[in-house]
N, C-alpha and C positions, 0 to 999 in steps of 0.2 A: 465602505466595506466594514462589516461588523467583525473585527478581529477576534474578539472573545469567542464568537460562535464558530468561526473557521478554525481557531486554535483548538476548541473543544472537539470538533469533528476530527481534526488531525490527530489529536491525542487518542481519542476513542478508537479510530481505525488503526492506529499504530498498535494498540493493545490487542485488538482483534487479530491483526496480522501476525503478531508474535505468538499468540496462543494457538491460532489455527495452523500456522506454519510448523510449530512444534508437533502438533497433533497429526498433521499430514505426514511428517517424517516418521512418526511412530506407528502409523497404520500400515497394514498389509496393502501393498499396491494393487489397484484395480477393483477394490471393493466399492460398493455404493457409498459407504461412509467416507472412504478416502476421496472419492470423486466429489462428494458434496463439500467436504472440508476444503478441498483444493479450490473449488469454485468460490467459496467464501473467502479464502485466502487471496485469490486473484482480485476479487471485487474490492476487498479491503485495501490491498496494495495500490490498485488503480486510484481509489478514492484518496488514500493517503498521499500519493504523489501529486495528484491534481490539486488537492487542497493546499499543498505546500507552495504552489505557484501564486497563491493569493495571500501569503504571509510575507510581509516586507518589514515588519517592525524592528528586526535586529539592525539592519543596515539602511533601510529605506529604499533599496533598489535591488535589482537582480544580483544574486550573489553565488558563490561557489556551491552553496547548499541547493540552490535551484538547479544548477548544472547536475549535481549528484541525483537530484530527484528526477530529472529528465532521463539520465542514464538508467536509473532504477526502473522507471516506467517502461523504457525501451526493452530492458531485459525481461521484465514481467510479461510484456506483450509477446516478445519473441519466444519465450518459454511456453506460453499458453497456446499460441497459434498451431503448433503441431498436434496438440490434444484435440 
């Protein structure tokens, strides 16, 4: 596994999620722009969480960070399903 590549993907999608998450909150709900930003946010959060499962450099094994990523992924999916 190429950790630098996975780490770069993880960091990039985290930045995208932070920025788009803020923009989604600031937009009027229901507009096309709000929906597009929301889709980008969900995609970046899913990518962020999935990429975290491939990063083991801190402890070398499954850690509490992976549990948090799993819970985050579950809440993102649960929040998106009704949409």
